[in-house]
C-alpha positions, 0 to 999 in steps of 0.5 A: 646693118639692118637685122635680117628676117624681119620680112616675116613681120609683113602684114603683122607689124608696122616696122619703123627703123630709128637712129639716135635723132629719130628714136625719141619721137617714135617711141610713144607709138611703139609697142615693141623696141628691138635694140639691134645696136647693143653698143649704143646709148640711144635708148638711154637718151631717148627714153625719158620724156612724155608719152607712152613707152613700149611694153617690151624691149629686146636687146640683141646681146647677152649684156643688158647694162646699157638698158638698165637706167632708172626710167626703164628699170622702174617702168613696167616694160619687159626686157629680154636679151639674147641669152643662149645665142653666144654661149658655145662660141664664147666658151670655145673662144675662151678655151682657144685663148687659154690654149694659145697662151699655154702653148705660146702660139703667139711666140711661135707665130712671131718666130715663124714670121722672123724665120727663127727655129727655136725649140722650147717647152710650153705648158699643158692646160690639163691639170691647171686650175681656172676661176670662171666668174659668172655662172650664167649661160656663158660662164657655165658653158665656158666652165664645161668646155674647160673641164673637157680639157681637164682643167679644174674649174671653180665657178663663181656666181652671185650666190652660193649653190651647194647642190648644183646638178652639174658643177656641184658647188657654185661659189658666191661672189664673196668667195672670190678673194680666196679663189684668186690665189689658186687660179692659173686662169681667171675668166670674167664672163659676168654680167655688168651690174653695180656689184661687178663694175670695176671688180678686177682692180689692183686689189684683185690682181694682187691676189692672183698668183704670180704667173696667172693669166686673165681673160675677159669676155664680159664687159670692159667696165669689169676691169680697172684697165690702169690696174691691169696694165700695172699688173702686166707691166710688173710681171705679176700677171704673165698675160691677158686675153681681152675681147672687151674694153672700157672704150671701144674701139680700143684707142690707138694709144692704149698700152694694151696694144704693145704689152707682151703676153697680151692677146686682143680682139675687137669684141668678137668672141661670140660672133660666128657665121650666121649669128645675126640670123640666129639673133633675129630668129630668137627675137621673132620667136619671142614676137610670136609669143608676145602677140599670142600673149604667151610667156616670153623667153630670156626675160631679164630681172631688171633689178639683178641685171640679167636673165635667169635661166627660166625667166619668162613673163607673159606677152601682151597679145590678145590674151593680155589685151595689149598688142595685136597682130598689127602692133607697131615694132620699133627697131634701133640700128646703127646708133652712135654710142 
C-alpha cells in the first residue's frame, strides 16, 4: 500500500515509487528517501554502489535496525524515524496483555467456547512488579500506563539516570540481572542494537522468578526463541505475550503457536485506525522543515541506534544550500524482506 497524503507534495517534489528491483537505480537522483515498508531490507541491498545518495532517510517505524548498515551509518545522510507515533497504542497493548494474562482471559474464552462453567480465582495486577527494558518513548509510556494500574515499575535504559523527572531513577542496562528476579512481568520495548540483540536468552530467563511472564513489543531478535520456548516448556515462565518474532510471519511449525500461556499477535501492537495517516503527516512535517532548512525532528543517532527525545538536525533547504522546493523524493513500498 502506498502512503497516504503525498499529494501535498505536488508541485514541490518529484515523487518516485520504488521496489526492490528499481531502488538502486533511483537512489542517485533522490534527495530524500521515505522507507514506508520498514520490514524490508531493500535499502540495505541497494545503498552500496556508485553515485550520490539521499541526504535524508526517513523510516515509518520506531525501530531503525534495518537501516543501520555500515555504508549508511558512516555516511553524512540524516536518518529520522517515527518516534512518538506508536507510544500510547503500544503502551495500551502491553497493559491489555498483562491484564489478560493476570485475569486469565484466554482461559475464560476457552471455557466459554466449550460451554464450561468453572469458577476460579485470578490475580490482580495492582501490587505486582514489572521491569520495562527500554527507556525511550514507548518504554516510558508503557511504564507510565502500568504505574496507573498500581504496578511497581523498574525502568531500564542504556545508561543510569538518578534524577529522572518522572521516574526518579532509570536503571542502567547492567542492572538488569539484579532486577529480573524481582519482576512478575518483564517487558521488552528496547531498540534493537548490537548490545540488545539476543539479550533475552537462557541466562536471562533463568534469572526470572518462577511464574513470571514475558512481553516483547521490541524486536524478535531481542530474544533467543529456542531459549524462550525451553523456559516456557519447563514451567519456569508462566507465559509470554509476543508481538514480534525472529521470523515474520511466524512459521506455522513454530512451537510458540501451541504452547500454553502464550499470546501471539502479528506485529500489530502499535497499529490503530489512522496510524498510516499519522505516519505520513509526521514525514510531511519533517519534509517542510527539510525544504526550509529547519531542524528535523526524530533524528536518529546512527551510532546508538535510536532517536533521542530532543534529537534534531538542520534540514537541507534554501538555508542549507542543498535541496529546494523541487527536490526529488524517493519512496520505497511493498519491498520484499
